[in-house]
DRENLUM-314896 format. One line per field, with one value per residue (C-alpha): x, y, z; residue number from 0. Coordinates in steps of 0.05 Angstrom, whole numbers, plus 5000, padded with zeros to 4 digits. Layout:
px c(X	...)
py c(Y	...)
pz c(Z	...)
nr c(NUM	...)
% end
This chain:
px c(4657	4586	4573	4538	4600	4645	4600	4602	4675	4696	4649	4678	4749	4743	4712	4768	4823	4793	4785	4859	4882	4841	4843	4910	4954	4921	4914	4850	4811	4773	4711	4659	4613	4616	4549	4515	4536	4497	4455	4519	4521	4449	4468	4526	4483	4432	4485	4510	4440	4426	4494	4496	4572	4600	4663	4623	4575	4633	4665	4601	4587	4657	4653	4585	4614	4671	4625	4576	4632	4656	4584	4576	4642	4625	4555	4580	4640	4640	4666	4598	4554	4524	4540	4614	4627	4604	4633	4627	4663	4720	4728	4745	4758	4785	4818	4873	4939	4966	4946	4969	4946	4969	5010	4970	5010	4952	4967	5013	5008	5001	4981	5000	4976	4999	4967	5000	5008	5063	5101	5150	5141	5190	5180	5216	5209	5224	5157	5129	5058	5034	5035	5044	5034	5049	5039	5094	5058	4986	4926	4882	4939	4919	4862	4869	4827	4836	4807	4828	4808	4836	4910	4909	4913	4897	4923	4908	4932	4916	4915	4839	4834	4895	4880	4907	4957	5013	5048	5120	5127	5077	5112	5069	5106	5085	5128	5107	5132	5116	5127	5178	5139	5088	5101	5090	5066	5070	5033	5052	5015	5054	5057	5114	5132	5198	5201	5252	5236	5282	5248	5311	5281	5214	5198	5178	5140	5122	5131	5094	5115	5079	5103	5108	5163	5183	5251	5251	5302	5283	5324	5304	5337	5290	5246	5175	5189	5244	5226	5214	5181	5193	5158	5173	5136	5162	5155	5209	5228	5294	5292	5347	5340	5389	5389	5422	5488	5477	5412	5407	5373	5345	5325	5279	5282	5230	5253	5259	5299	5314	5383	5401	5459	5458	5518	5540	5495	5513	5475	5445	5407	5377	5343	5355	5407	5426	5475	5530	5499	5429	5427	5465	5428	5358	5335	5319	5293	5257	5255	5214	5229	5188	5203	5205	5259	5270	5335	5344	5401	5404	5461	5477	5499)
py c(5650	5622	5550	5539	5563	5517	5457	5465	5483	5421	5378	5399	5400	5329	5302	5335	5306	5236	5239	5259	5203	5150	5171	5206	5177	5108	5104	5064	5079	5022	5061	5024	5011	5081	5100	5062	5118	5173	5189	5213	5272	5291	5286	5333	5382	5380	5395	5453	5483	5474	5499	5571	5573	5598	5556	5492	5510	5516	5452	5410	5441	5424	5353	5343	5366	5316	5258	5275	5276	5206	5181	5207	5178	5111	5110	5120	5073	5014	4967	4956	4953	4884	4880	4894	4824	4789	4722	4667	4603	4638	4701	4704	4762	4759	4801	4763	4766	4708	4683	4625	4594	4522	4511	4488	4466	4488	4561	4588	4664	4705	4779	4809	4878	4914	4976	5004	5071	5067	5006	4954	4899	4842	4796	4731	4677	4613	4593	4522	4551	4591	4652	4663	4729	4744	4809	4834	4877	4898	4853	4852	4886	4869	4848	4796	4794	4731	4712	4644	4627	4563	4577	4650	4675	4747	4766	4835	4856	4922	4957	4961	4946	4980	5014	5083	5070	5118	5067	5067	4993	4975	4961	4951	4898	4847	4786	4756	4692	4668	4602	4604	4561	4610	4674	4739	4811	4860	4924	4968	5030	5054	5114	5122	5048	5012	4956	4900	4858	4799	4773	4740	4670	4690	4691	4764	4792	4862	4907	4972	5014	5078	5109	5173	5175	5102	5069	5011	4957	4912	4853	4813	4757	4706	4721	4699	4712	4744	4813	4843	4911	4954	5021	5066	5130	5161	5227	5236	5163	5126	5068	5018	4966	4907	4872	4808	4824	4776	4810	4872	4932	4999	5058	5115	5172	5227	5264	5336	5342	5269	5240	5182	5133	5080	5034	4999	5039	5083	5146	5136	5202	5250	5210	5143	5094	5023	4969	4951	4882	4908	4893	4828	4788	4757	4773	4847	4890	4955	5006	5070	5120	5181	5222	5288	5295	5220	5182	5124	5075	5019	4968	4900	4839)
pz c(5393	5392	5409	5342	5305	5346	5333	5257	5257	5296	5254	5187	5213	5240	5176	5135	5179	5177	5102	5093	5139	5103	5030	5024	5079	5077	5152	5161	5225	5255	5278	5235	5294	5323	5291	5348	5394	5357	5420	5453	5406	5425	5499	5490	5450	5506	5558	5516	5513	5588	5611	5636	5639	5573	5578	5592	5535	5485	5511	5503	5435	5409	5436	5404	5337	5344	5362	5306	5255	5277	5274	5203	5180	5212	5182	5111	5119	5072	5124	5158	5095	5086	5012	5024	5050	4987	4971	4918	4900	4862	4903	4977	5023	5094	5147	5183	5221	5180	5112	5069	5003	4991	4928	4867	4807	4762	4778	4724	4736	4799	4800	4867	4889	4951	4981	5043	5078	5130	5151	5125	5072	5064	5004	4989	4937	4975	5004	4999	4996	4937	4983	5057	5094	5166	5204	5248	5299	5301	5302	5240	5204	5133	5089	5035	4972	4929	4862	4835	4764	4733	4721	4745	4817	4835	4904	4933	5002	5036	5104	5108	5183	5212	5279	5291	5346	5366	5410	5386	5403	5348	5282	5221	5182	5130	5115	5048	5017	4946	4911	4855	4805	4774	4734	4771	4761	4819	4832	4892	4917	4977	5022	5071	5070	5076	5024	5016	4955	4941	4878	4851	4854	4823	4749	4740	4681	4705	4766	4777	4837	4857	4922	4961	5012	5013	5018	4970	4950	4892	4867	4805	4767	4735	4674	4659	4585	4545	4571	4639	4650	4712	4722	4782	4799	4863	4901	4954	4956	4954	4905	4892	4837	4829	4761	4735	4701	4642	4620	4577	4608	4585	4628	4607	4657	4668	4730	4752	4816	4825	4839	4794	4792	4738	4746	4682	4636	4577	4560	4490	4487	4536	4591	4555	4582	4561	4582	4532	4520	4509	4434	4436	4490	4487	4558	4565	4622	4606	4663	4665	4721	4740	4802	4837	4890	4893	4892	4842	4842	4790	4791	4763	4802)
nr c(0	1	2	3	4	5	6	7	8	9	10	11	12	13	14	15	16	17	18	19	20	21	22	23	24	25	26	27	28	29	30	31	32	33	34	35	36	37	38	39	40	41	42	43	44	45	46	47	48	49	50	51	52	53	54	55	56	57	58	59	60	61	62	63	64	65	66	67	68	69	70	71	72	73	74	75	76	77	78	79	80	81	82	83	84	85	86	87	88	89	90	91	92	93	94	95	96	97	98	99	100	101	102	103	104	105	106	107	108	109	110	111	112	113	114	115	116	117	118	119	120	121	122	123	124	125	126	127	128	129	130	131	132	133	134	135	136	137	138	139	140	141	142	143	144	145	146	147	148	149	150	151	152	153	154	155	156	157	158	159	160	161	162	163	164	165	166	167	168	169	170	171	172	173	174	175	176	177	178	179	180	181	182	183	184	185	186	187	188	189	190	191	192	193	194	195	196	197	198	199	200	201	202	203	204	205	206	207	208	209	210	211	212	213	214	215	216	217	218	219	220	221	222	223	224	225	226	227	228	229	230	231	232	233	234	235	236	237	238	239	240	241	242	243	244	245	246	247	248	249	250	251	252	253	254	255	256	257	258	259	260	261	262	263	264	265	266	267	268	269	270	271	272	273	274	275	276	277	278	279	280	281	282	283	284	285	286	287	288	289	290	291	292	293	294	295	296	297	298	299	300)
% end
């Protein structure tokens, strides 16, 4: 193999692997400042040209391809661009280990969005603040994006600054507490996460869960209005939903190889299920389920 072939091969291979980690698996690499080391790639190329030993020549060429790929990825990364850290009076963005927003009785609705690759999320509804988030392992575990407008509060949390660390003692965990006064909508985009959502004390209007290989338990009880909508789209996930027994519920199922268990539901037609009290009660929960080889378990408590 020629050193030139090895350089380009390693370069494209590295860029492809990094892209898959960041965009598909949602593992965000903290290498934003690596572009400052671009001369290292030139040094390695120079060593490859000067070396008379074929093994050394290939080694330096491969290393230069690797370094140059990291430099390119770092250079085009959004995290270091000056206009990415914009801020105004209503919109704030921060990267933290712990975040809290004091309770404001003017806030009537909260829209919470979670984006996470691998890790664990624990959500509770008994916090004195409007929202409190704590990380359970790695520094700079999450990024918080907040937009507060009069009686509405948009809260986005993501894993933008997670370091790639294979130390088994590091546990990516988010502990999130919400105040039970406002009405809530939740949007989850998860990879291989483990999620425990006890939303039973929160007034929920809508939940949207998109996940790959997650294990998720979701418990709801209080309503923001007469209806609650829950949509779940899962790949190879295990999803358990616990509903209040006094509310009516309907499930629409679009699954192929999924395993489903709907306790207390009657099959109305193909892929449509309802509780016996669905027509007679005022409070209703509408559930839509889509999945591949996932496992869905819906019960009432």
